[in-house]
Structure formats: structure tokens, C-alpha cells
All heavy atoms as an XYZ file, in Angstrom:
918
protein
N      10.392     13.176     -4.317
C       9.025     12.491     -4.288
C       9.425     10.904     -4.097
O      10.459     10.499     -4.534
C       8.414     12.542     -5.656
C       7.904     13.948     -5.893
S       6.923     13.841     -7.449
C       7.437     15.298     -8.264
N       8.552     10.335     -3.381
C       8.738      8.941     -3.049
C       7.636      8.138     -3.721
O       6.523      8.597     -4.083
C       8.639      8.748     -1.607
N       8.007      6.831     -4.125
C       7.055      5.934     -4.797
C       7.066      4.563     -4.130
O       8.042      4.162     -3.526
C       7.531      5.782     -6.248
C       7.264      7.015     -7.040
C       8.186      7.970     -7.169
C       6.115      7.202     -7.810
C       8.079      9.215     -7.960
C       5.859      8.285     -8.484
C       6.820      9.297     -8.645
O       6.620     10.483     -9.407
N       5.920      3.965     -4.293
C       5.767      2.512     -3.904
C       5.324      1.825     -5.127
O       4.728      2.343     -6.082
C       4.822      2.339     -2.758
C       5.393      2.872     -1.404
C       3.432      2.916     -2.921
N       5.472      0.466     -5.153
C       4.936     -0.418     -6.206
C       3.680     -1.031     -5.639
O       3.671     -1.598     -4.689
C       5.938     -1.424     -6.598
C       7.220     -0.738     -6.998
C       5.457     -2.289     -7.766
C       8.516     -1.730     -7.212
N       2.657     -1.097     -6.546
C       1.346     -1.525     -6.168
C       0.767     -2.344     -7.215
O       1.271     -2.396     -8.390
C       0.315     -0.388     -5.915
N      -0.271     -3.139     -6.821
C      -0.996     -3.976     -7.972
C      -1.819     -2.990     -8.715
O      -1.922     -1.778     -8.493
C      -1.769     -5.082     -7.294
C      -2.842     -4.579     -6.520
O      -3.083     -3.371     -6.245
O      -3.786     -5.462     -6.031
N      -2.504     -3.565     -9.796
C      -3.192     -2.751    -10.682
C      -4.652     -2.379    -10.201
O      -5.431     -1.791    -10.845
C      -3.193     -3.251    -12.122
O      -3.701     -4.573    -12.037
C      -1.792     -3.218    -12.561
N      -5.030     -2.981     -9.087
C      -6.494     -2.751     -8.609
C      -6.686     -1.394     -8.228
O      -5.875     -0.607     -7.773
N      -7.976     -0.878     -8.413
C      -8.319      0.463     -8.001
C      -8.948      0.494     -6.661
O      -8.844      1.566     -5.921
C      -9.315      1.010     -9.072
O     -10.348      0.135     -9.225
C      -8.619      1.195    -10.411
N      -9.639     -0.542     -6.211
C     -10.235     -0.601     -4.882
C      -9.474     -1.513     -4.016
O      -9.065     -2.547     -4.510
C     -11.704     -0.963     -4.932
C     -12.498     -0.012     -5.545
C     -14.023     -0.271     -5.398
O     -14.435     -1.065     -4.527
O     -14.848      0.220     -6.306
N      -9.248     -1.182     -2.741
C      -8.416     -2.043     -1.838
C      -7.143     -2.398     -2.371
O      -6.726     -3.624     -2.530
C      -9.294     -3.188     -1.349
C     -10.564     -2.677     -0.727
C     -11.271     -3.900     -0.074
C     -12.415     -3.312      0.585
N     -13.065     -4.139      1.464
N      -6.376     -1.399     -2.950
C      -5.116     -1.686     -3.587
C      -4.084     -2.240     -2.617
O      -4.041     -1.995     -1.492
C      -4.613     -0.289     -4.062
C      -3.376     -0.425     -5.010
C      -3.159      0.958     -5.528
O      -3.072      1.912     -4.875
N      -2.860      1.068     -6.831
N      -3.342     -3.188     -3.180
C      -2.282     -3.914     -2.309
C      -0.928     -3.394     -2.797
O      -0.692     -3.122     -3.923
C      -2.310     -5.361     -2.448
C      -3.615     -5.837     -1.882
C      -3.580     -7.486     -2.002
C      -4.867     -8.086     -1.453
N      -4.938     -9.515     -1.754
N       0.056     -3.329     -1.899
C       1.386     -2.835     -2.209
C       2.386     -4.039     -2.050
O       2.175     -4.933     -1.247
C       1.807     -1.732     -1.145
C       0.855     -0.527     -1.132
C       1.494      0.520     -0.039
C       0.755      0.183     -2.388
N       3.433     -3.867     -2.920
C       4.409     -4.994     -2.835
C       5.432     -4.685     -1.596
O       6.095     -3.672     -1.575
C       5.227     -4.999     -4.102
C       4.461     -5.546     -5.280
C       3.598     -4.862     -6.097
C       4.442     -7.041     -5.490
C       2.866     -5.301     -7.094
C       3.776     -7.536     -6.567
C       2.991     -6.776     -7.416
O       2.220     -7.369     -8.284
N       5.576     -5.734     -0.817
C       6.487     -5.661      0.339
C       7.632     -6.546      0.172
O       7.498     -7.860     -0.351
C       5.734     -6.150      1.569
N       8.931     -6.079      0.133
C      10.106     -6.930     -0.151
C      11.288     -6.123      0.305
O      11.187     -4.918      0.668
C      10.160     -7.373     -1.569
C      10.302     -6.178     -2.491
C      11.564     -5.591     -2.905
C       9.138     -5.489     -3.013
C      11.515     -4.601     -3.770
C       9.273     -4.402     -3.860
C      10.542     -4.018     -4.235
N      12.425     -6.836      0.428
C      13.702     -6.200      0.875
C      14.286     -5.489     -0.345
O      14.861     -6.329     -1.207
C      14.607     -7.137      1.525
C      15.918     -6.510      1.938
O      15.931     -5.283      2.004
O      16.780     -7.193      2.232
N      14.122     -4.197     -0.464
C      14.668     -3.545     -1.693
C      16.175     -3.334     -1.765
O      16.828     -3.007     -2.811
C      14.088     -2.056     -1.714
O      14.401     -1.325     -0.670
N      16.793     -3.727     -0.632
C      18.407     -3.593     -0.654
C      18.959     -4.936     -0.982
O      20.178     -5.043     -1.028
C      18.783     -3.136      0.826
O      18.450     -4.072      1.773
C      18.276     -1.729      1.181
N      18.230     -6.023     -1.141
C      18.813     -7.275     -1.498
C      19.446     -7.242     -2.831
O      18.859     -6.742     -3.856
C      17.616     -8.358     -1.463
O      18.072     -9.551     -1.837
N      20.657     -7.837     -2.872
C      21.415     -7.732     -4.131
C      21.196     -9.170     -4.847
O      21.646     -9.351     -6.008
C      22.902     -7.587     -3.868
O      23.412     -8.705     -3.026
N      20.419    -10.062     -4.325
C      20.114    -11.337     -4.952
C      19.316    -11.133     -6.301
O      18.487    -10.092     -6.352
C      19.338    -12.342     -4.101
C      20.256    -12.779     -2.940
O      21.407    -12.657     -3.074
O      19.620    -13.304     -1.916
N      19.438    -11.957     -7.278
C      18.672    -11.893     -8.393
C      17.149    -12.241     -8.170
O      16.295    -11.811     -8.918
N      16.917    -13.160     -7.250
C      15.605    -13.652     -6.848
C      15.164    -13.033     -5.624
O      15.649    -13.441     -4.564
C      15.673    -15.151     -6.796
C      14.269    -15.728     -6.631
O      13.246    -15.028     -6.951
N      14.161    -17.005     -6.391
N      14.210    -11.959     -5.762
C      13.786    -11.286     -4.565
C      12.367    -11.977     -4.118
O      11.504    -12.028     -5.061
C      13.569     -9.839     -4.871
C      12.959     -9.020     -3.668
C      14.900     -9.221     -5.308
N      12.233    -12.193     -2.859
C      10.961    -12.783     -2.355
C      10.125    -11.485     -1.905
O      10.493    -10.675     -1.282
C      11.231    -13.568     -1.051
O      12.403    -14.220     -1.097
C      10.102    -14.634     -0.958
N       8.850    -11.572     -2.526
C       7.859    -10.494     -2.256
C       6.532    -11.006     -1.912
O       6.320    -12.193     -2.125
C       7.786     -9.615     -3.495
C       7.434    -10.260     -4.727
C       8.266    -10.796     -5.605
C       6.090    -10.621     -5.207
N       7.528    -11.434     -6.628
C       6.294    -11.301     -6.477
C       4.747    -10.330     -4.718
C       5.193    -11.718     -7.121
C       3.780    -10.748     -5.419
C       3.891    -11.522     -6.693
N       5.777    -10.081     -1.342
C       4.335    -10.490     -1.014
C       3.483     -9.154     -1.133
O       4.022     -8.103     -1.080
C       4.159    -11.008      0.409
C       4.495     -9.993      1.399
C       4.350    -10.651      2.898
O       3.387    -11.360      3.016
O       5.168    -10.305      3.779
N       2.278     -9.337     -1.482
C       1.279     -8.215     -1.591
C       0.629     -8.020     -0.214
O       0.220     -8.916      0.439
C       0.243     -8.568     -2.553
C       0.586     -8.385     -4.048
C      -0.423     -8.987     -4.969
C       0.803     -6.900     -4.342
N       0.680     -6.791      0.309
C       0.148     -6.398      1.547
C      -0.911     -5.350      1.394
O      -0.766     -4.514      0.578
C       1.144     -6.079      2.608
C       1.941     -7.251      2.930
C       1.991     -4.903      2.235
N      -1.939     -5.358      2.271
C      -2.961     -4.356      2.184
C      -2.679     -3.283      3.300
O      -2.457     -3.673      4.485
C      -4.335     -4.911      2.349
C      -5.474     -3.967      2.223
C      -6.905     -4.561      2.435
N      -6.984     -5.937      1.676
C      -7.243     -6.011      0.424
N      -7.570     -5.025     -0.318
N      -7.433     -7.305     -0.089
N      -2.742     -2.099      2.940
C      -2.573     -1.002      3.929
C      -3.930     -0.529      4.363
O      -4.813     -0.318      3.573
C      -1.788      0.164      3.406
C      -0.369     -0.299      2.856
C      -1.643      1.278      4.440
C       0.557     -0.864      3.876
N      -4.205     -0.530      5.758
C      -5.559     -0.417      6.211
C      -6.059      1.116      6.082
O      -7.228      1.370      5.884
C      -5.639     -0.963      7.609
C      -5.324     -2.361      7.782
C      -6.300     -3.241      6.942
O      -7.454     -2.897      6.911
O      -5.718     -4.245      6.361
N      -5.139      2.049      6.439
C      -5.710      3.389      6.492
C      -5.238      4.249      5.341
O      -4.558      5.287      5.481
C      -5.111      3.995      7.828
C      -5.534      3.259      8.986
O      -6.712      2.979      9.161
N      -4.638      2.891      9.974
N      -5.439      3.731      4.101
C      -5.016      4.394      2.904
C      -5.943      5.541      2.562
O      -7.181      5.348      2.332
C      -4.854      3.447      1.770
O      -4.080      2.452      2.230
C      -4.113      4.090      0.673
N      -5.417      6.785      2.275
C      -6.162      7.982      1.753
C      -5.468      8.302      0.493
O      -4.324      8.350      0.381
C      -6.241      9.053      2.683
C      -6.967      8.882      4.007
C      -7.037     10.089      4.791
C      -7.227      9.873      6.213
N      -7.075     11.102      6.992
N      -6.221      8.660     -0.505
C      -5.644      9.078     -1.821
C      -6.029     10.513     -2.115
O      -7.095     11.064     -1.670
C      -6.240      8.168     -2.963
C      -5.884      6.765     -2.808
C      -6.652      5.848     -2.179
C      -4.615      6.324     -3.325
C      -6.283      4.525     -2.142
C      -4.364      4.946     -3.259
C      -5.062      4.020     -2.702
O      -4.728      2.814     -2.598
N      -5.126     11.147     -2.869
C      -5.428     12.573     -3.347
C      -6.170     12.318     -4.697
O      -6.389     11.250     -5.160
C      -4.329     13.461     -3.415
C      -3.355     13.265     -4.460
O      -3.471     12.199     -5.181
O      -2.423     14.106     -4.693
N      -6.599     13.499     -5.347
C      -7.242     13.460     -6.551
C      -6.460     12.932     -7.769
O      -6.962     12.635     -8.811
C      -7.859     14.866     -6.943
C      -6.805     16.002     -6.892
N      -6.450     16.557     -5.729
C      -6.035     16.440     -7.972
C      -5.473     17.488     -6.028
N      -5.205     17.440     -7.345
N      -5.132     12.921     -7.638
C      -4.307     12.438     -8.602
C      -3.964     10.835     -8.414
O      -3.271     10.322     -9.255
C      -2.962     13.170     -8.620
C      -3.026     14.520     -9.067
O      -3.943     14.851    -10.044
O      -2.259     15.447     -8.772
N      -4.405     10.308     -7.340
C      -4.193      8.855     -7.221
C      -3.007      8.658     -6.325
O      -2.685      7.469     -6.077
N      -2.301      9.649     -5.803
C      -1.188      9.423     -4.854
C      -1.692      9.157     -3.456
O      -2.787      9.522     -3.075
C      -0.437     10.727     -4.852
N      -0.844      8.353     -2.774
C      -1.233      8.040     -1.361
C      -0.787      9.195     -0.462
O       0.222      9.614     -0.537
C      -0.585      6.727     -0.941
C      -1.060      5.559     -1.783
C      -0.721      6.480      0.560
C      -0.398      4.225     -1.537
N      -1.752      9.590      0.402
C      -1.412     10.653      1.394
C      -0.701     10.057      2.566
O      -1.220      9.104      3.096
C      -2.608     11.343      1.787
C      -3.409     12.092      0.708
C      -4.725     12.743      1.262
C      -2.560     13.190      0.046
N       0.488     10.537      2.808
C       1.323     10.089      3.949
C       1.103     10.856      5.162
O       1.462     11.961      5.287
C       2.794     10.069      3.347
C       3.847      9.334      4.141
C       3.575      7.853      4.131
C       5.139      9.480      3.506
N       0.852     10.094      6.273
C       0.735     10.701      7.534
C       1.455      9.722      8.512
O       2.066      8.814      8.128
C      -0.681     10.915      8.050
C      -1.448      9.697      8.051
O      -1.042      8.570      8.164
N      -2.850      9.943      7.916
N       1.531     10.019      9.770
C       2.273      9.281     10.799
C       1.883      7.725     10.864
O       2.593      6.814     10.883
C       2.274      9.822     12.190
N       0.605      7.560     10.794
C      -0.077      6.288     10.894
C       0.342      5.453      9.588
O       0.647      4.240      9.650
C      -1.578      6.298     10.987
C      -2.032      6.918     12.308
N      -1.789      6.408     13.458
C      -2.668      8.029     12.488
C      -2.334      7.167     14.469
N      -2.773      8.234     13.847
N       0.205      6.065      8.515
C       0.573      5.374      7.235
C       1.992      5.036      7.150
O       2.448      3.932      6.718
C       0.134      6.358      6.100
C       0.445      5.796      4.782
S      -0.687      4.448      4.433
C      -0.117      4.012      2.627
N       2.899      5.917      7.670
C       4.369      5.740      7.644
C       4.708      4.579      8.544
O       5.410      3.660      8.127
C       5.066      6.988      8.030
C       6.583      6.925      7.928
C       6.933      6.802      6.393
C       7.183      8.329      8.396
N       4.045      4.435      9.708
C       4.390      3.317     10.612
C       3.877      1.979     10.007
O       4.493      0.928     10.118
C       3.912      3.565     12.010
O       2.511      3.640     11.911
N       2.737      2.003      9.316
C       2.188      0.811      8.682
C       3.055      0.314      7.557
O       3.273     -0.981      7.339
C       0.783      1.056      8.297
C       0.055     -0.249      7.960
C      -1.501     -0.012      7.817
O      -1.979      1.131      7.901
O      -2.151     -1.008      7.381
N       3.484      1.293      6.722
C       4.453      0.930      5.537
C       5.762      0.225      6.128
O       6.179     -0.774      5.654
C       4.822      2.194      4.793
C       3.811      2.757      3.980
C       4.316      4.082      3.309
C       3.323      1.817      2.903
N       6.256      0.742      7.309
C       7.441      0.226      7.857
C       7.085     -1.192      8.481
O       7.902     -2.079      8.310
C       7.962      1.170      8.858
C       9.314      0.659      9.602
C       9.809      1.602     10.565
C      11.083      0.934     11.169
N      11.702      1.824     12.155
N       6.039     -1.300      9.248
C       5.667     -2.592      9.840
C       5.487     -3.735      8.858
O       5.764     -4.850      9.101
C       4.461     -2.375     10.676
N       4.956     -3.307      7.757
C       4.571     -4.447      6.654
C       5.708     -4.557      5.611
O       5.523     -5.263      4.660
C       3.294     -4.051      5.991
C       2.068     -4.128      6.915
C       0.785     -4.041      6.306
C      -0.201     -4.288      7.409
N      -1.596     -4.247      6.776
N       6.848     -3.868      5.849
C       8.096     -4.087      5.012
C       7.835     -3.587      3.558
O       8.346     -4.272      2.624
C       8.615     -5.390      5.104
C      10.024     -5.357      4.662
O      10.722     -4.465      4.815
N      10.499     -6.556      4.093
N       6.995     -2.536      3.343
C       6.763     -2.046      2.001
C       7.978     -1.248      1.491
O       8.515     -0.354      2.199
C       5.426     -1.233      1.891
C       5.282     -0.490      0.554
C       4.309     -1.965      2.356
N       8.471     -1.488      0.290
C       9.623     -0.836     -0.117
C       9.190      0.558     -0.764
O       8.262      0.650     -1.421
C      10.268     -1.601     -1.332
N       9.953      1.518     -0.274
C       9.767      2.948     -0.664
C      10.940      3.425     -1.410
O      12.078      3.229     -1.021
C       9.418      3.816      0.535
C       9.174      5.282      0.129
C       8.198      3.385      1.355
N      10.687      3.976     -2.628
C      11.710      4.387     -3.548
C      11.791      5.818     -3.636
O      10.707      6.552     -3.666
C      11.599      3.707     -4.862
C      11.527      2.234     -4.830
C      10.410      1.583     -4.726
C      12.801      1.514     -4.837
C      10.356      0.183     -4.648
C      12.812      0.200     -4.688
C      11.551     -0.518     -4.559
N      12.961      6.413     -3.782
C      13.034      7.919     -3.951
C      12.721      8.436     -5.289
O      12.420      9.606     -5.378
C      14.544      8.222     -3.656
C      15.574      7.787     -4.639
C      16.984      8.085     -4.348
O      17.274      8.600     -3.168
O      17.896      7.777     -5.263
N      12.634      7.630     -6.297
C      12.163      8.082     -7.644
C      11.432      6.949     -8.412
O      11.531      5.821     -8.002
C      13.458      8.597     -8.521
O      14.229      7.465     -8.820
N      10.733      7.360     -9.399
C      10.033      6.377    -10.250
C      11.053      5.427    -10.926
O      10.783      4.252    -11.154
C       9.143      7.117    -11.186
C       8.085      6.255    -11.889
C       7.246      7.027    -12.742
C       5.836      6.720    -12.582
N       4.906      7.447    -13.395
N      12.185      6.056    -11.300
C      13.171      5.292    -12.019
C      13.735      4.136    -11.167
O      13.822      3.065    -11.543
C      14.362      6.256    -12.463
C      15.417      5.588    -13.285
C      16.475      6.652    -13.740
C      17.544      5.846    -14.505
N      18.528      6.873    -14.951
N      13.956      4.383     -9.894
C      14.492      3.428     -9.059
C      13.361      2.384     -8.706
O      13.791      1.201     -8.555
C      15.035      4.059     -7.601
O      14.014      4.689     -7.070
N      12.162      2.784     -8.676
C      11.096      1.790     -8.446
C      10.883      0.892     -9.699
O      10.749     -0.282     -9.570
C       9.734      2.548     -8.221
N      11.159      1.425    -10.931
C      11.076      0.574    -12.117
C      12.194     -0.339    -12.225
O      11.929     -1.520    -12.542
C      11.148      1.495    -13.354
C       9.842      2.187    -13.613
C       9.889      3.002    -14.874
C       8.632      3.791    -15.113
N       8.539      4.480    -16.409
N      13.468     -0.086    -11.752
C      14.450     -0.950    -11.798
C      14.267     -2.032    -10.763
O      14.589     -3.284    -11.026
C      15.823     -0.310    -11.579
O      15.947      0.176    -10.283
N      13.601     -1.832     -9.569
C      13.350     -2.778     -8.659
C      12.158     -3.724     -9.106
O      12.225     -4.885     -8.980
C      12.874     -2.246     -7.281
N      11.246     -3.186     -9.790
C      10.137     -3.935    -10.402
C      10.681     -4.959    -11.350
O      10.230     -6.151    -11.353
C       9.193     -2.954    -11.227
C       8.444     -3.616    -12.272
C       7.277     -4.404    -11.929
C       8.676     -3.404    -13.576
C       6.513     -4.935    -12.889
C       7.928     -3.976    -14.549
C       6.801     -4.681    -14.236
O       6.024     -5.365    -15.264
N      11.650     -4.649    -12.104
C      12.239     -5.721    -13.019
C      12.903     -6.898    -12.284
O      12.964     -8.086    -12.804
C      13.234     -5.059    -13.965
C      12.619     -4.174    -15.002
N      11.692     -4.491    -15.939
C      12.740     -2.721    -15.099
C      11.312     -3.492    -16.587
N      11.993     -2.312    -16.139
N      13.354     -6.661    -11.089
C      13.945     -7.742    -10.347
C      12.854     -8.628     -9.776
O      13.170     -9.770     -9.450
C      14.785     -7.120     -9.119
C      16.202     -6.636     -9.576
C      16.997     -6.506     -8.283
C      16.934     -5.182     -7.618
N      17.762     -5.007     -6.475
N      11.699     -8.086     -9.581
C      10.539     -8.956     -8.834
C      10.142     -9.987     -9.865
O       9.642    -11.062     -9.340
C       9.452     -7.887     -8.545
C       9.757     -6.936     -7.402
C       8.496     -6.110     -7.122
C      10.259     -7.693     -6.169
N      10.064     -9.773    -11.159
C       9.507    -10.830    -11.963
C       7.970    -10.958    -12.061
O       7.469    -12.048    -12.189
N       7.404     -9.820    -11.860
C       5.812     -9.795    -11.878
C       5.469     -9.120    -13.294
O       6.275     -8.389    -13.926
C       5.327     -8.946    -10.706
C       5.904     -7.491    -10.644
C       5.433     -9.674     -9.361
C       5.287     -6.634     -9.676
N       4.261     -9.429    -13.620
C       3.900     -8.963    -14.920
C       3.436     -7.610    -15.062
O       3.734     -6.851    -16.043
C       2.850     -9.934    -15.602
O       1.640     -9.942    -14.581
N       2.618     -7.065    -14.221
C       2.096     -5.685    -14.214
C       2.134     -5.061    -12.868
O       1.943     -5.736    -11.849
C       0.709     -5.693    -14.727
O      -0.209     -6.394    -13.963
C       0.603     -6.082    -16.247
N       2.253     -3.822    -12.717
C       2.191     -3.061    -11.515
C       1.801     -1.632    -11.815
O       1.745     -1.106    -12.983
C       3.459     -3.144    -10.692
S       4.802     -2.160    -11.405
N       1.716     -0.811    -10.738
C       1.494      0.618    -10.780
C       2.437      1.264     -9.906
O       2.824      0.681     -8.790
C       0.086      1.058    -10.380
C      -1.031      0.646    -11.253
C      -2.394      0.995    -10.833
N      -2.494      2.375    -10.460
C      -3.484      2.927     -9.827
N      -4.359      2.121     -9.312
N      -3.511      4.171     -9.533
N       2.937      2.311    -10.275
C       3.911      3.174     -9.391
C       3.103      4.325     -8.842
O       2.578      5.232     -9.445
C       5.079      3.775    -10.192
C       5.779      2.658    -10.930
C       5.644      2.543    -12.322
C       6.698      1.789    -10.357
C       6.267      1.500    -12.951
C       7.397      0.852    -11.024
C       7.059      0.671    -12.352
O       7.737     -0.306    -13.065
N       2.892      4.185     -7.516
C       2.060      5.171     -6.813
C       2.892      6.183     -6.006
O       3.842      5.623     -5.274
C       1.088      4.456     -5.821
C       0.130      5.272     -5.044
C       0.252      3.355     -6.512
N       2.669      7.347     -6.121
C       3.475      8.414     -5.461
C       2.907      8.567     -4.081
O       1.755      8.459     -3.748
C       3.237      9.725     -6.117
C       4.153     10.867     -5.709
C       3.995     12.138     -6.416
O       3.261     12.159     -7.505
O       4.567     13.184     -6.120
N       3.890      8.874     -3.093
C       3.587      9.207     -1.749
C       3.768     10.666     -1.509
O       4.698     11.250     -1.962
C       4.549      8.527     -0.759
C       4.481      6.970     -0.824
C       5.616      6.469      0.160
C       3.137      6.449     -0.463
N       2.652     11.309     -1.004
C       2.646     12.750     -0.856
C       2.292     12.935      0.703
O       1.309     12.465      1.156
C       1.503     13.380     -1.823
C       1.325     14.953     -1.445
C       1.815     13.110     -3.171
N       2.994     13.931      1.261
C       2.764     14.322      2.612
C       1.378     14.848      2.665
O       0.988     15.705      1.954
C       3.850     15.217      3.178
C       5.158     14.638      3.479
C       6.225     15.075      2.810
C       5.218     13.636      4.468
C       7.447     14.465      3.045
C       6.458     13.070      4.707
C       7.568     13.528      4.207
N       0.650     14.458      3.631
C      -0.820     14.872      3.871
C      -0.813     16.369      4.129
O      -1.673     17.070      3.586
C      -1.516     14.062      4.958
C      -2.974     14.312      5.004
C      -3.613     13.381      6.035
O      -3.008     12.839      6.961
O      -4.822     13.073      5.787
N       0.199     16.795      4.874
C       0.148     18.246      5.288
C       0.402     19.138      4.013
O      -0.193     20.245      3.828
C       1.072     18.617      6.347
C       0.889     19.956      6.909
C       2.545     18.252      6.006
C       1.408     20.173      8.370
N       1.316     18.726      3.077
C       1.651     19.379      1.959
C       0.524     19.436      0.932
O       0.327     20.266      0.105
C       2.978     18.905      1.320
O       2.824     17.761      0.734
N      -0.266     18.328      1.027
C      -1.404     18.160      0.053
C      -2.425     19.349      0.307
O      -3.134     19.788     -0.586
C      -2.028     16.820      0.244
C      -3.344     16.661     -0.459
N      -3.415     16.542     -1.871
C      -4.617     16.514     -0.015
C      -4.688     16.447     -2.250
N      -5.452     16.414     -1.071
N      -2.577     19.654      1.594
C      -3.629     20.681      1.825
C      -3.246     22.012      1.274
O      -4.111     22.832      1.123
C      -3.725     20.821      3.361
C      -4.157     19.664      4.097
C      -4.142     19.681      5.645
O      -4.004     20.869      6.051
O      -4.298     18.707      6.298
N      -1.960     22.285      1.069
C      -1.449     23.517      0.529
C      -1.153     23.475     -0.989
O      -0.770     24.460     -1.501
C      -0.320     24.041      1.274
C      -0.615     24.267      2.709
C      -0.111     23.294      3.675
C      -1.373     25.258      3.154
C      -0.527     23.493      5.085
C      -1.770     25.394      4.561
C      -1.222     24.448      5.500
O      -1.596     24.619      6.702
N      -1.405     22.409     -1.590
C      -1.047     22.302     -3.022
C      -2.077     23.071     -3.857
O      -3.228     22.848     -3.545
C      -1.092     20.781     -3.464
C      -0.479     20.534     -4.712
C      -0.452     19.197     -5.220
C      -0.748     18.065     -4.520
N      -0.627     16.716     -5.122
N      -1.588     23.879     -4.670
C      -2.490     24.563     -5.594
C      -2.491     24.081     -6.938
O      -1.383     23.605     -7.462
C      -2.042     26.100     -5.591
C      -2.136     26.865     -4.184
C      -1.573     28.296     -4.384
C      -3.554     26.876     -3.706
N      -3.535     24.289     -7.656
C      -3.611     23.774     -9.095
C      -4.010     25.018     -9.976
O      -5.011     25.674     -9.650
C      -4.671     22.692     -9.250
C      -4.230     21.491     -8.546
C      -4.073     20.415     -9.419
N      -3.628     19.201     -8.845
C      -2.459     18.538     -9.063
N      -1.721     18.868    -10.035
N      -2.208     17.411     -8.397
N      -3.363     25.239    -11.043
C      -3.701     26.250    -12.017
C      -4.872     25.684    -12.776
O      -4.807     24.641    -13.354
C      -2.633     26.699    -12.853
C      -1.729     27.639    -12.139
C      -0.631     28.095    -13.161
C       0.271     29.126    -12.498
N       1.187     29.681    -13.365
N      -5.889     26.519    -12.912
C      -6.994     26.092    -13.784
C      -7.039     27.055    -14.972
O      -7.167     28.180    -14.892
C      -8.356     26.099    -13.154
C      -9.454     25.733    -14.097
C      -9.722     24.525    -14.563
C     -10.380     26.688    -14.365
C     -10.769     24.170    -15.529
C     -11.405     26.503    -15.324
C     -11.597     25.180    -15.856
O     -12.551     24.944    -16.674
N      -6.792     26.446    -16.022
C      -6.791     27.280    -17.375
C      -7.996     26.833    -18.227
O      -7.951     26.111    -19.054
C      -5.518     27.057    -18.145
C      -4.211     27.491    -17.505
C      -3.040     27.091    -18.253
C      -4.228     28.909    -17.115
N      -9.173     27.321    -17.857
C     -10.380     27.021    -18.582
C     -10.812     28.129    -19.600
O     -10.283     29.259    -19.477
N     -11.572     27.731    -20.510
C     -11.960     28.712    -21.510
C     -13.648     28.718    -21.505
O     -14.148     27.635    -21.640
C     -11.451     28.397    -22.921
C     -12.001     29.444    -23.951
C     -11.213     30.657    -23.982
C     -12.938     29.175    -24.773
C     -11.660     31.619    -24.923
C     -13.345     30.054    -25.729
C     -12.702     31.337    -25.871
O     -13.129     32.219    -26.679
N     -14.184     29.832    -21.424
C     -15.552     29.915    -21.471
C     -15.980     30.752    -22.684
O     -15.731     31.908    -22.842
C     -16.118     30.684    -20.180
O     -17.482     30.912    -20.303
N     -16.725     30.078    -23.588
C     -17.039     30.727    -24.851
C     -18.299     31.547    -24.727
O     -18.638     32.406    -25.597
C     -17.311     29.677    -25.932
O     -18.293     28.817    -25.541
N     -19.060     31.465    -23.623
C     -20.432     32.227    -23.514
C     -20.183     33.384    -22.534
O     -21.259     33.949    -22.200
C     -21.459     31.266    -23.143
C     -21.078     30.415    -21.903
C     -20.412     29.157    -21.916
C     -21.434     30.691    -20.518
N     -20.339     28.757    -20.566
C     -21.036     29.704    -19.718
C     -22.156     31.747    -19.906
C     -21.077     29.536    -18.363
C     -22.207     31.733    -18.507
C     -21.779     30.681    -17.736
N     -19.008     33.656    -22.003
C     -18.827     34.927    -21.182
C     -17.687     35.693    -21.706
O     -16.994     35.262    -22.615
C     -18.493     34.540    -19.750
O     -17.242     33.900    -19.749
C     -19.567     33.559    -19.083
N     -17.614     36.927    -21.187
C     -16.559     37.866    -21.625
C     -15.344     37.785    -20.635
O     -14.452     38.555    -20.811
C     -17.139     39.242    -21.547
C     -18.165     39.485    -22.611
C     -18.669     40.849    -22.632
C     -19.695     41.074    -23.670
N     -20.179     42.470    -23.618
N     -15.248     36.684    -19.820
C     -14.139     36.530    -18.939
C     -12.782     36.378    -19.636
O     -11.792     36.557    -19.038
C     -14.408     35.390    -17.951
C     -15.590     35.604    -17.049
C     -15.884     34.254    -16.144
C     -15.276     36.687    -16.111
N     -12.775     35.766    -20.732
C     -11.574     35.416    -21.437
C     -11.047     36.507    -22.426
O     -10.032     36.339    -22.987
C     -11.752     34.110    -22.230
C     -12.055     32.975    -21.293
O     -11.481     32.791    -20.332
N     -13.099     32.158    -21.727
N     -11.732     37.559    -22.575
C     -11.342     38.604    -23.354
C     -10.101     39.382    -22.743
O     -10.151     39.702    -21.534
C     -12.446     39.666    -23.476
C     -13.720     39.022    -24.160
C     -13.826     39.383    -25.503
C     -15.093     38.788    -25.997
N     -15.414     38.890    -27.343
N      -9.074     39.623    -23.444
C      -7.958     40.240    -22.953
C      -8.103     41.791    -23.265
O      -8.935     42.297    -24.034
C      -6.672     39.860    -23.638
O      -6.743     40.099    -25.033
C      -6.318     38.289    -23.304
N      -7.412     42.647    -22.352
C      -7.490     44.022    -22.549
C      -6.793     44.442    -23.862
O      -5.756     44.016    -24.097
C      -6.984     44.809    -21.415
C      -7.653     44.716    -20.145
C      -7.050     45.575    -19.175
C      -7.811     45.727    -17.961
N      -7.230     46.509    -16.925
N      -7.436     45.273    -24.476
C      -6.804     45.815    -25.800
C      -6.233     47.160    -25.480
O      -6.913     48.053    -24.958
C      -7.825     45.833    -26.898
C      -8.420     44.536    -27.330
C      -9.441     44.677    -28.409
O      -9.591     45.683    -29.140
O     -10.074     43.617    -28.570
N      -4.974     47.387    -25.852
C      -4.342     48.707    -25.569
C      -4.448     49.691    -26.688
O      -4.855     49.491    -27.798
C      -2.941     48.571    -25.104
O      -2.318     47.463    -25.678
């Protein structure tokens, strides 16, 4: 899974753009807005070819894990942020969710008695 660091806004969210390979203690960063952002129901950003090229053009740092994103966050010196997962748009279409619901007014939840 891949992650980016974003501000805490829910609408028109901005991402932190900086050189994640810099070994300096003082990292220069800026907040950039991604124009073609689509989200899934979990709040992850759906990644397609347009989104990938925009992330690269705006120099948004992409991390391989949440742990590596958190360590980079500490170098930035900002007060709050969100870690947003990047999910391939094509895999999102095939993602299945198990629903374990309970209905007290139907007999659907009764198990077979042997």
C-alpha cells in the first residue's frame, strides 16, 4: 500500500509536496491541490494514470507504508496531518467487503440445527 501526507481538510484536500529523499533536518514543503481527485468509501484516493502524473508533476511525496510516512511527517515540523492511502482505481472496482449484519425481525440469521 502507498500513502501520501495530506492536510486535515475534508473538502478540497491538499497534499504535502516535498523531497522525501532529502537527508537535511530542515525540509522545505508546500501544500498543493490535486485537481482530479476521486475517493473511495474509506477515504482513500483512487489512483489512475492522470492522478499519478499529477502527483509526479507537483512533487507529492508517496510512501510505501504508513510508518515511513509518519517518520517523514516528523521531519516536516507541522502540527497536524492525515495519512491518506492510495488505491489503484482498477483494483477498487473488484474490492469486496464482507457484511456481517444481524436482523432480529427475520429468520435469516437462524443457523441449521442438526
